[in-house]
PyMOL commands that place a pseudoatom at each C-alpha (Angstrom):
pseudoatom trace, name=CA, resn=MET, resi=1, chain=A, elem=C, hetatm=0, pos=[-0.005, 0.002, -0.001]
pseudoatom trace, name=CA, resn=ILE, resi=2, chain=A, elem=C, hetatm=0, pos=[1.550, 3.229, -1.156]
pseudoatom trace, name=CA, resn=ASN, resi=3, chain=A, elem=C, hetatm=0, pos=[0.630, 6.854, -1.542]
pseudoatom trace, name=CA, resn=TYR, resi=4, chain=A, elem=C, hetatm=0, pos=[0.242, 7.462, -5.259]
pseudoatom trace, name=CA, resn=VAL, resi=5, chain=A, elem=C, hetatm=0, pos=[1.612, 11.025, -5.172]
pseudoatom trace, name=CA, resn=THR, resi=6, chain=A, elem=C, hetatm=0, pos=[4.515, 10.735, -2.711]
pseudoatom trace, name=CA, resn=GLY, resi=7, chain=A, elem=C, hetatm=0, pos=[5.438, 7.067, -3.212]
pseudoatom trace, name=CA, resn=TYR, resi=8, chain=A, elem=C, hetatm=0, pos=[5.404, 6.657, 0.600]
pseudoatom trace, name=CA, resn=GLU, resi=9, chain=A, elem=C, hetatm=0, pos=[4.764, 3.068, 1.655]
pseudoatom trace, name=CA, resn=TYR, resi=10, chain=A, elem=C, hetatm=0, pos=[2.473, 2.926, 4.680]
pseudoatom trace, name=CA, resn=SER, resi=11, chain=A, elem=C, hetatm=0, pos=[3.563, 0.825, 7.654]
pseudoatom trace, name=CA, resn=GLY, resi=12, chain=A, elem=C, hetatm=0, pos=[2.226, -0.361, 10.958]
pseudoatom trace, name=CA, resn=ARG, resi=13, chain=A, elem=C, hetatm=0, pos=[-1.446, 0.118, 11.751]
pseudoatom trace, name=CA, resn=ASN, resi=14, chain=A, elem=C, hetatm=0, pos=[-2.045, 2.121, 8.567]
pseudoatom trace, name=CA, resn=ALA, resi=15, chain=A, elem=C, hetatm=0, pos=[-0.711, -0.708, 6.394]
pseudoatom trace, name=CA, resn=ASP, resi=16, chain=A, elem=C, hetatm=0, pos=[-3.023, -3.155, 8.164]
pseudoatom trace, name=CA, resn=ILE, resi=17, chain=A, elem=C, hetatm=0, pos=[-6.023, -0.902, 7.595]
pseudoatom trace, name=CA, resn=LEU, resi=18, chain=A, elem=C, hetatm=0, pos=[-5.214, -0.496, 3.905]
pseudoatom trace, name=CA, resn=ALA, resi=19, chain=A, elem=C, hetatm=0, pos=[-4.639, -4.234, 3.466]
pseudoatom trace, name=CA, resn=ALA, resi=20, chain=A, elem=C, hetatm=0, pos=[-8.115, -4.879, 4.876]
pseudoatom trace, name=CA, resn=VAL, resi=21, chain=A, elem=C, hetatm=0, pos=[-9.732, -2.605, 2.264]
pseudoatom trace, name=CA, resn=ASP, resi=22, chain=A, elem=C, hetatm=0, pos=[-7.531, -4.022, -0.526]
pseudoatom trace, name=CA, resn=ALA, resi=23, chain=A, elem=C, hetatm=0, pos=[-6.307, -0.681, -1.870]
pseudoatom trace, name=CA, resn=GLU, resi=24, chain=A, elem=C, hetatm=0, pos=[-3.076, -0.797, -3.924]
pseudoatom trace, name=CA, resn=ALA, resi=25, chain=A, elem=C, hetatm=0, pos=[-2.526, 2.951, -3.948]
pseudoatom trace, name=CA, resn=VAL, resi=26, chain=A, elem=C, hetatm=0, pos=[-4.298, 5.788, -2.193]
pseudoatom trace, name=CA, resn=VAL, resi=27, chain=A, elem=C, hetatm=0, pos=[-4.314, 9.560, -2.211]
pseudoatom trace, name=CA, resn=THR, resi=28, chain=A, elem=C, hetatm=0, pos=[-5.634, 12.248, 0.146]
pseudoatom trace, name=CA, resn=PHE, resi=29, chain=A, elem=C, hetatm=0, pos=[-8.229, 14.805, -0.933]
pseudoatom trace, name=CA, resn=LYS, resi=30, chain=A, elem=C, hetatm=0, pos=[-5.708, 17.643, -0.902]
pseudoatom trace, name=CA, resn=GLN, resi=31, chain=A, elem=C, hetatm=0, pos=[-3.261, 15.632, -3.016]
pseudoatom trace, name=CA, resn=ALA, resi=32, chain=A, elem=C, hetatm=0, pos=[-5.980, 14.853, -5.559]
pseudoatom trace, name=CA, resn=VAL, resi=33, chain=A, elem=C, hetatm=0, pos=[-6.863, 18.549, -5.905]
pseudoatom trace, name=CA, resn=ARG, resi=34, chain=A, elem=C, hetatm=0, pos=[-3.392, 20.049, -5.644]
pseudoatom trace, name=CA, resn=ASP, resi=35, chain=A, elem=C, hetatm=0, pos=[-1.137, 17.484, -7.325]
pseudoatom trace, name=CA, resn=LEU, resi=36, chain=A, elem=C, hetatm=0, pos=[-3.437, 15.587, -9.684]
pseudoatom trace, name=CA, resn=LYS, resi=37, chain=A, elem=C, hetatm=0, pos=[-5.305, 18.772, -10.686]
pseudoatom trace, name=CA, resn=ILE, resi=38, chain=A, elem=C, hetatm=0, pos=[-8.766, 17.296, -10.187]
pseudoatom trace, name=CA, resn=PRO, resi=39, chain=A, elem=C, hetatm=0, pos=[-11.364, 19.921, -9.216]
pseudoatom trace, name=CA, resn=GLY, resi=40, chain=A, elem=C, hetatm=0, pos=[-12.993, 19.345, -5.841]
pseudoatom trace, name=CA, resn=LYS, resi=41, chain=A, elem=C, hetatm=0, pos=[-16.462, 19.377, -7.434]
pseudoatom trace, name=CA, resn=LYS, resi=42, chain=A, elem=C, hetatm=0, pos=[-15.552, 16.323, -9.491]
pseudoatom trace, name=CA, resn=LEU, resi=43, chain=A, elem=C, hetatm=0, pos=[-14.569, 14.479, -6.300]
pseudoatom trace, name=CA, resn=LYS, resi=44, chain=A, elem=C, hetatm=0, pos=[-17.906, 15.215, -4.649]
pseudoatom trace, name=CA, resn=GLY, resi=45, chain=A, elem=C, hetatm=0, pos=[-19.586, 12.049, -3.454]
pseudoatom trace, name=CA, resn=ILE, resi=46, chain=A, elem=C, hetatm=0, pos=[-16.506, 9.808, -3.682]
pseudoatom trace, name=CA, resn=LYS, resi=47, chain=A, elem=C, hetatm=0, pos=[-16.275, 7.276, -0.872]
pseudoatom trace, name=CA, resn=LYS, resi=48, chain=A, elem=C, hetatm=0, pos=[-13.179, 7.195, 1.297]
pseudoatom trace, name=CA, resn=ALA, resi=49, chain=A, elem=C, hetatm=0, pos=[-11.164, 3.977, 1.297]
pseudoatom trace, name=CA, resn=ALA, resi=50, chain=A, elem=C, hetatm=0, pos=[-9.995, 4.341, 4.900]
pseudoatom trace, name=CA, resn=THR, resi=51, chain=A, elem=C, hetatm=0, pos=[-9.218, 6.667, 7.757]
pseudoatom trace, name=CA, resn=LEU, resi=52, chain=A, elem=C, hetatm=0, pos=[-5.533, 6.635, 8.696]
pseudoatom trace, name=CA, resn=VAL, resi=53, chain=A, elem=C, hetatm=0, pos=[-3.638, 8.243, 11.567]
pseudoatom trace, name=CA, resn=ARG, resi=54, chain=A, elem=C, hetatm=0, pos=[-0.338, 10.012, 11.988]
pseudoatom trace, name=CA, resn=PHE, resi=55, chain=A, elem=C, hetatm=0, pos=[1.115, 11.545, 15.137]
pseudoatom trace, name=CA, resn=SER, resi=56, chain=A, elem=C, hetatm=0, pos=[2.058, 15.225, 15.338]
pseudoatom trace, name=CA, resn=LYS, resi=57, chain=A, elem=C, hetatm=0, pos=[5.661, 16.064, 16.123]
pseudoatom trace, name=CA, resn=LYS, resi=58, chain=A, elem=C, hetatm=0, pos=[4.755, 19.556, 17.309]
pseudoatom trace, name=CA, resn=GLU, resi=59, chain=A, elem=C, hetatm=0, pos=[1.489, 19.146, 19.217]
pseudoatom trace, name=CA, resn=THR, resi=60, chain=A, elem=C, hetatm=0, pos=[0.976, 16.981, 22.280]
pseudoatom trace, name=CA, resn=GLU, resi=61, chain=A, elem=C, hetatm=0, pos=[-1.903, 15.951, 24.480]
pseudoatom trace, name=CA, resn=VAL, resi=62, chain=A, elem=C, hetatm=0, pos=[-2.070, 14.588, 28.027]
pseudoatom trace, name=CA, resn=ASP, resi=63, chain=A, elem=C, hetatm=0, pos=[-2.904, 10.900, 28.360]
pseudoatom trace, name=CA, resn=PRO, resi=64, chain=A, elem=C, hetatm=0, pos=[-5.830, 10.706, 30.811]
pseudoatom trace, name=CA, resn=GLU, resi=65, chain=A, elem=C, hetatm=0, pos=[-4.696, 7.351, 32.215]
pseudoatom trace, name=CA, resn=THR, resi=66, chain=A, elem=C, hetatm=0, pos=[-1.032, 8.095, 32.876]
pseudoatom trace, name=CA, resn=GLY, resi=67, chain=A, elem=C, hetatm=0, pos=[-0.965, 11.884, 32.937]
pseudoatom trace, name=CA, resn=LYS, resi=68, chain=A, elem=C, hetatm=0, pos=[2.028, 11.903, 30.553]
pseudoatom trace, name=CA, resn=GLU, resi=69, chain=A, elem=C, hetatm=0, pos=[2.256, 13.933, 27.380]
pseudoatom trace, name=CA, resn=ARG, resi=70, chain=A, elem=C, hetatm=0, pos=[2.090, 12.054, 24.100]
pseudoatom trace, name=CA, resn=PRO, resi=71, chain=A, elem=C, hetatm=0, pos=[1.974, 13.132, 20.435]
pseudoatom trace, name=CA, resn=LYS, resi=72, chain=A, elem=C, hetatm=0, pos=[-1.458, 14.233, 19.278]
pseudoatom trace, name=CA, resn=PRO, resi=73, chain=A, elem=C, hetatm=0, pos=[-3.065, 11.869, 16.738]
pseudoatom trace, name=CA, resn=ILE, resi=74, chain=A, elem=C, hetatm=0, pos=[-4.123, 13.437, 13.439]
pseudoatom trace, name=CA, resn=TYR, resi=75, chain=A, elem=C, hetatm=0, pos=[-6.703, 11.467, 11.476]
pseudoatom trace, name=CA, resn=PHE, resi=76, chain=A, elem=C, hetatm=0, pos=[-7.059, 11.780, 7.717]
pseudoatom trace, name=CA, resn=SER, resi=77, chain=A, elem=C, hetatm=0, pos=[-9.063, 10.082, 4.978]
pseudoatom trace, name=CA, resn=VAL, resi=78, chain=A, elem=C, hetatm=0, pos=[-7.565, 8.470, 1.910]
pseudoatom trace, name=CA, resn=PHE, resi=79, chain=A, elem=C, hetatm=0, pos=[-9.221, 7.519, -1.351]
pseudoatom trace, name=CA, resn=ASN, resi=80, chain=A, elem=C, hetatm=0, pos=[-8.535, 4.625, -3.724]
pseudoatom trace, name=CA, resn=ILE, resi=81, chain=A, elem=C, hetatm=0, pos=[-6.534, 5.994, -6.666]
pseudoatom trace, name=CA, resn=GLN, resi=82, chain=A, elem=C, hetatm=0, pos=[-8.660, 4.165, -9.246]
pseudoatom trace, name=CA, resn=ASP, resi=83, chain=A, elem=C, hetatm=0, pos=[-11.805, 5.939, -7.979]
pseudoatom trace, name=CA, resn=VAL, resi=84, chain=A, elem=C, hetatm=0, pos=[-10.026, 9.294, -8.036]
pseudoatom trace, name=CA, resn=LEU, resi=85, chain=A, elem=C, hetatm=0, pos=[-8.523, 8.936, -11.521]
pseudoatom trace, name=CA, resn=SER, resi=86, chain=A, elem=C, hetatm=0, pos=[-11.871, 7.771, -12.930]
pseudoatom trace, name=CA, resn=ARG, resi=87, chain=A, elem=C, hetatm=0, pos=[-13.277, 11.183, -11.895]
pseudoatom trace, name=CA, resn=LYS, resi=88, chain=A, elem=C, hetatm=0, pos=[-10.495, 13.080, -13.661]
pseudoatom trace, name=CA, resn=GLY, resi=89, chain=A, elem=C, hetatm=0, pos=[-11.800, 12.290, -17.122]
pseudoatom trace, name=CA, resn=ALA, resi=90, chain=A, elem=C, hetatm=0, pos=[-15.485, 12.570, -16.188]
for i in range(1, 90): cmd.bond("trace and resi %d" % i, "trace and resi %d" % (i + 1))
show_as sticks, trace
zoom trace
């Protein structure tokens, strides 16, 4: 499972999530609009493939159980590249 735009190969929990949805390559909404030059209106109604998580290096939050600071999770949706590219020509 890779990111179509960056070539980044997902690992850990994100790789497991993408394997479960059987997506070969994915892209975020912003990447589809900015890098693939697909207007946002054409992407309207597209279903997300999965919700992935990354952890902020700058922001932290306090763990309610331990009271220690930990990186803040940032959730983002990704879309199957075949679904996105099919909208480009439409």
